N, C-alpha and C positions, 0 to 999 in steps of 0.2 A: 579428629581430622576434619577440617571444615571444607576443603576442596575449593574449586573455583568453577567458573562457567564452563570451562572445557573439560574438567575432570571432577564431576560432582561426587559427593560422598556416596558410599555404597548403599546407605539407607535413604538416599535422595530419589528424586524422580528419574525416570529413564532418560538417557541423553537425547536431547533434541538436536538432530544433526543439521537442520537448515530448513528453508522454506521449500515445500513441494509445489503448492500453487495457492494463489489468492484469486477468488472468483467474484465476478460482478455480473449484474444483469446488463445485457446490451440491447440496443434498439433493433439492430438488424445484423445477422451473422456475416453476410458478405461485406457490408459497409465496414464492420469491425475488422474483418480479415484484410481488406484493402489497406487499412491504416496500419495495423500491427505487422503484417507481412510485407506489403509493398513499400511502405514508407519507413517503418522502424526496422525492417529486416528480420523480424522474429518468425521463424517458420511455424506454420500450422502443423503440429506434430501428432495430435490426437483429436478425435471427435467421437462423441457419444450421442446417439439419438434414441429417444425412448418416448413412450406415451404415458408412462407412470413414473413417479418419483421413487427411486429405489428405497429410500429411507422411510417413507411414510405410506407408499402405495397410492398416493393421490393421483388422479387422472389429470395430467397436464402435459400435453405434447411439447417437447423441447429438444434443442440441440445444445450440447455442451462442448465448447471449443477450448483447446489448449495450445497456447503459443509458447514455444520453448526459448528460454534465455541461455546465454553462454555457459552458465554454471549447471545447467540441467534442470533448473526450476522452471515454473510456468506461470504465465498470466492466463486466467481462464474466464470464460464468459458463458452465460446462459441466454439463448434466444428463445423466448416463449411464443414467438410467432405473431405477436400483437402490435409490433412497432412501438412499444413503450420502453423507455429507458428508466433506470432508477432516478428518482428525483433527489436533488440535493437536500440535505437535512435542513429544515427550516430554523433550527436553533443553533446552527454552527456556521461560522464565517466560511466563505468559499475557499479560503487559502489553508484551512486547517486539515481537512481530510485529503490525503493525496498518497500516491504510490511513487516511491523513489527508486530509480534503477541506476546501476553503476555503469559508467564507461571507463575506458582504460587510462585516459589522460585528459588534461585541459584542452589539448589540441583536438582530441576526439570530440570533446564537448562543443567546441567551436564549429567543427565540421557538422555535427548533428544539428546545431542551431541553424546553420546555413541551409542544410537540406530540408529541414522542417519549414523554414520560411519560404523556400523555393516551392514547396508543395502547398503554400497558402495557409500554413498553420501559424497562428499568432504566438509568439514566444516572449516570455519575460526573462530578463537576465542576459548576461551572466551575473549571478549574485555570489558574493564572497562571504562564506560563513566561517572563515577562519581555518577550519580543518578540511573543508570541502568547498568546491565551486559548483554552482547549480544553475540550470535553466528550468523554466516551468511552462507548461502548455496543457491544453485540454484535448482529449480524444473525442471521437464522434459521439460518444455517449455522455459527455459532460464530466468525465472523470479527470481530475487534475493529476497530471504526471510530472515527475521531476527526473531529469537526468543529472547525475552528479559525478564529479571527478574528485577522488580523495587526494588531498595534498600531502598527507603524511600517514604512515601506518597506524592502525589502532594500537594503543598501548594496553598491554595486559598486566602491567606492573601493579601489584596490590595497592601501592600508595596512590597510583593514578585512579584505580577503581574506587578507592575510599574517598578520594577527592570528589568524584562524580556523585557518590552517595551523600556526601556532606552538602553539596550544592542542592541536591534534591531536598534534603532536610531543611535547608535554609529557605527554599521556595515554599515548602509546606507551612513553615512558621510565618513567612511574609504574607501568604495567602490568607491566613487567619487574621493577620493584622489589617489587611485590606478589607476583609469582610466586616471586621469590628468597626472600622471607620466609615463604612458605607460606600466605599469606592467599588466594591464588588458585591453584588447581591447573590447570596447563596440560594439555590433552588434544587435541593437534593432530588435527583431523578431516579425513579425505579428502573432497574435494568432487568431485561428479560433473560433468564438463564435456563429456561426449560423448553424442550421441544414439544411439551404438552400444552404450552401457552396458546391462546386463541390466535395470536399473530402468526403462528406456524401451521395453522390448520387451513 
């Protein structure tokens, strides 16, 4: 029995039910609260303040903010008190890393665009991606956000899922061809996967 994403096989990984929170560093907690709570309407639901990092014991006074979304998941932030935000990755285009949030309809998307622009936020879009429509903008910390309205329900039919996998396999093969022709330069980067690494000390 192979199972699927919703009903994994008994010998597979424990079911992952959804997103709890995604955490970023913010420049200032109140500035961030004003944007997410006052403009986007996400309530500040939880806050943790401590002088030591629970997982490592490191001394670093901080506040940890949790803004709740409609499905019960959170966008979270750390304010380390130094007015420093996370810098964009120097090796990644600014449009790649982003957080996409769902709204209920295209009408809601247009309303959100109007509200953001009225608050002085620069908005790109509406962009039609075929199965979703989206707008893009930045929060006060330089984090690129997307609001998206899904135009059709996600298909869980095995044939549809296999088609997605086949398209990924096709991209993997094409990528190798682009590298071989010199159109893409491969530079395999080491990925940090250990909390013992110097970057986490």
